[in-house]
N, C-alpha and C positions, 0 to 999 in steps of 0.2 A: 585308597583314593588319593592320598597325599604323595603316593608313591607316583601318580601317573602325571603330578604338576612339576616334581622335582626336578630339578636339572640334571641329565647326565653328562657321562664323560662325552666328549666330541669323538667315538671311535663310532664306526657306521653300526654296530649291534645297538649299542645305546641309542643312537638318532633313530634307528628303526624301530627300536621297542618305543622310543617315547613317540614318535608318528603315529603307530599302529594304535596306541594306547588312547592316545588324543584324538584319534576319529571316533573311536565311542563314544568318549566324555563330549566333543562336540555334538554330534547327533542326538545325543539325550538330551540336552542342552533346547538345541533345535524343536526337538519333538515338543519338547515342556513348553517351548514358549510358543509354537504353534499352536497348540491344544489350548493358552489359557486364551489366545487370540479368538479362536473359533467359537469359545463360551460365550466370551465378552461380545463377539457380532452375532450369534445368533440369539440373542435374547428377544425377548419380545420389544421390550421398549427403542432398542437400537434400529429396527426392522421399521419400526411405525414413524420413527423420526426420519429415517432413508426417504422412505415412501413418502412421507409430508413433503421433506422440500422438493423431490422430483414433481409433484402436481403443483406446488408452488412456484416452483421455476416455471413450467407449462402456462400456468395460469397468467402469471406476469407479461410472459410474452405474447398471451392472448389478448391483454387488458392493454398492453402499450399499442399494438396493431390495430384494435379495434379504437383508441383514439386519433391514434396518429393518422391512419389511413380511412375511416368511416367517419368520424365525428366532427374531427376539426378542419377537415378540408372545406365542406359547404359552409363551417363558420368564416372560412378565410374567402369565401366568396362574396362577403357580404359587403354594401357599397362602400361601406366604412373601411372596410381592410384592401389594402392593395398588395399584401404579402402574404406569404404562411404565417400563421400566428407565433409561431416561436421564433422568428426573423422580427417579431414587433419590438422596436425599442424607441426610448426618447432620447433626445442629446440633452447631455445636461451642460457640457463644455466641448465645444468645435476643437476638433483639431487642425494641426497645421494647415491642410491644404483642403479644408472645406470650401465647398462649391454650393453659393447661395442658392442658383437656381437647381442646379441636380441634387444637392443635400447627399446622403449614403444612402444606398440601396440594400448591404445587408450589415449585420453585425461584425462579421469581422474584416470588412472594410474598413468601420468605423473606427474598430480597435488599432486596426495598423497604422491609422492616421494619428492615433493617440489620443481620440477623443474619449470621452468621458460620458459614458452612457449608461441608461436604468433599461434593463433587458426585460418589461414587463410580460412578452407576448411568451417569453421560455416558461416564465412561475407559473402564469396560467395554465400553461399544456402541462407543466408536470402537477400540478394540482388536478386536472382533470384526469391524468393517468392514476395519480394516489386515490381519487374517490371511486372508482373500479375495483378496487382490492379488497 
């Protein structure tokens, strides 16, 4: 075995023999590595965890869609709400170009103007999303 890895003189026969013997050595190592991985991946616990993660991801998407598309739109239509719940915010400090009559229409607009805002609507929506899980 040590002869396989020993350096050969750099003639064509030595290099050829080294490459031929090295191919068998690499092939054996790859087969051993693949066999170990297959034993690990096919154990019961690993498969259960993988299936659990797939189901959890699908359930998370379902809950987010349920809250964002079905529950929150009717709440946003209440008379006290003039925009989507995730866009509700309070202005703690006005920006440089704040207009007293118009105010800010979106969180993005307020942040771009340099205003300090408290985005309570986003927090409420995130808490609704987490309750479904």
